[in-house]
C-alpha angles and dihedrals in degrees: 000000000000111000135195106226129187118197114201122190140154133190137059126336088277088064093047106041096066090051090051090050089053091046091054091049092048092049091049089051089058102263130130109242140178135175126223109202144121115310093236088074096054093093087055094048102037098073088062092059096240118145117239139203122200124252124192113267096208094110092055092045089053092050090050094050123093089255091051093050089051092048094050090055090056097048094088092113139026091243092056090050093050092050089055095050097090091056096039102046095069090053095043098045097076090044091054091047091055092046090052091051093047094047091049091049090052091048093051092046097047098034094206126198087215134013120207107201143186110242090243087070092069093166097072098086089054090051092049093047091051093049097039093242132122132267126197123185119222113207121192090191133025096267109122110046118071120231135177092217098077137001123252107287095251096050127085119263101242127178092243099112135229098324090059093047093052092044092059090064093047090049092052091046090055094045094048093050094055092088097038107050092078092054092054093047091051092047092050092049090057104033107021107037091153087067097231090147096043110133094024119134134177090272101038139048122230088262089063093247115134117256107251113247127208111198109209100210137077129272085222087068101033115015117225111252113245092226096058116115121247089256089071113075133176107214105177124252121320102232132186117245109277125240129196093204126097090213112125093009123116118326138266093272092051094046091050091049093050091051095047100073149338118339108281131222116256115227123184138135098199112216091345122097110143121226096306116042091174092057091046090052093049090050092051093046090054092047090053090051093049092048092048094226139128117245145192113217118205114200095200110177094339097307093129133014111234102188123106096014125163119260091259090065129064115200123210132175100213131354137173106261093204090058099040101041093064087059100052135075097229140348127234113195147140097265101253112167094246096046091046090052092049091053092050093047089051091053095232127128121255136218105202121201105182127199098191145278108076095339096094088052092056091044090055092046092053090049093049090049088055093238095120144004124269112302118255113222112228091238088061097039117128134164094250092047093049092045091051092049092049092048092048092047092054099039100045108074092199092077094054092044092053091047091052092049090055090045090058091054093047092050090063094053128086106193097173092054090049090050093048091052091048091052091048090048090054089057089054090051096246 
């Protein structure tokens, strides 16, 4: 049955690219699909012929501001995040209000049968309940569904058993909804006076049923907990269509650098940079010198400064990870979900230097899989420590072997196809 599907996501490119991959797969399966996201990503989406609706960019602008850089550096634990809530909520509230308005406008304009949404867009289940349509959450990390097998990734691992582990998720659900309940009440008063969505929350529909969740990663990287309900699926990663051509990838300078010597190490922190990008760049340059390697620096959104680099380092602004990572010896990054996935799919070891949020979780997973050494938190990062991690990563064959084993498993998975079939099954009521 042909479906109208709206995909709604907010965040960095790592939050948008999996949704675009799913949009392409849904379109190719015969469905009508559109994406609601920040306008800065339209040039990335438009070549694929997927319709877009605009979403307020205030959240990204906050993250890119000096305050946002400072906040990111402090989000290495749940307790740090909770201490920041009183100062952050007043700044985030108007941003959330605009995102609610924009997501509702896209929903009214597209009239979807189902909306697949990023958990940050907590308003979507209320919209779906009010309109009698379906909502499906798309999680890029295991953050929304409680389990007794492990605590929420930002909480300490205490020997208190399954009740404690499940309670950490409930606690975070309550804390995260403190600043959102008011938005939903205000929206209902204006747009849903009949109260059809009363009682809905980001994790439940008005009927009381849990919102289905599609987890866009592999069970080979994060096993599915046995106590999850059937409504929580792990599909595998949502990957963009592959291409064997170099066209559109890198640039002439990068290609010449790659061809001029031994495979380099990739170093990039995406949209993360901390409070002093210049100091971070100097640290990384010194680490590359100490390790005696060649490197490709990716500036991202200001994470590293790529001007005036030594000949052993090639600086780029943006580059396709899927293309580049198969051409490097190892990847050094912040541990974002998308970058971590790209490294594992490329079969190369990773050195993860997390700032906060879910990045320490991915760093720990890569270490436990054997595909990289212990992560180095950004607050403890130094040139000698990074150089030692890079050297270890390259000299110990066990890291590369583990990365290639995971790569073989991931090659056999098709997460976007699994997700498409799950969305189609929801339409059939199964």
